[in-house]
N, C-alpha and C positions, 0 to 999 in steps of 0.2 A: 735350773736355767731353761731347760726345754719346756717345762710347764709354764713358766712366765712368758716365754716366746709364743707358745700356742695361745695362751689367754690374751696376750696383747694383739696378736694378728688374726685370731679367729673369734675372739670374744668369749665371754663367760668367765667363770672363776677357774683358776689353775687346777683345782681339784677335779673339775669336769673333764680334764684331758688326761688324767692318769692312765686309764685303760689303753687309750690310743698310744701314748708315749711308751708304755711298757710293751705293747704289741710291736711297735717299731723296733724296740731294743731287742726283743726276742727273735723277730723275723724281719730283718732289715730288707730283705728282697721283696717282701709282700707289697709295700707301698710302691717300690720301683716297678714291679710287674704290673700293678694296677695302672700306673701312669703311662707305661709303655703301651698298654692296651688302649687306654683312652686316646693317646696321641695317634695311634694307628687307625682307630675307628674314625676319628675326626678327619684323618687323611683320606680314608676310603670314602667318607661322606662327601668331602670336597670334590673328589674325582667324580663321584656319581652326580653331584649337583652341576658340575661343569659339563659333563657329558649330556645330561638330560635337560638342562636349562629349565624352561617353564614346565616341562613334564615331570620334574622331580617332585615326588610326594614323600614328605617326611614320615608319614604313617607307613607307607609301603617300604621305605628304607628300614624303618625299625622292625617291621615284620621280617624283611630279608635278613637282618642281622640276628634276630632273636629266635626265629622259628626252627633253625637247624640245631639249636642247642650250642653247647661249648665246642668251639672249633679252634684249631691253630690259626693264628692271624693270617698266614698265607692262604689257607683254605678259605677263610672268611672273605678275604679280598677277592679271590676267584669267584666265590659264590655271589658276592654283590656285583661283580662285573657281569656275570650271567644275568642277574636280575636286571641290571641297568640296560643290557642289550635287549632284553624282552620289553622293557618299558619304552625304549627308543623305537622299537619296531611297531609299537601301537599307533 
């Protein structure tokens, strides 16, 4: 059932989705944690875009997010706020 759903909604043959479905079964929190991270990064980006307006640079934002390596989301948010403060001051 899950394979048919994935194939119907994501395309491809059901067999192409076996590894993904098995990973979700073995580690159900993995996909959830990825999604939570994605949503938080989008929230942080929206705040930076709103704060900076025309000064917002997607490449600079990506650097701010990626250059410090893996961070807890609250620390990442504070880091990007510092970055956006610096960009706004320019």
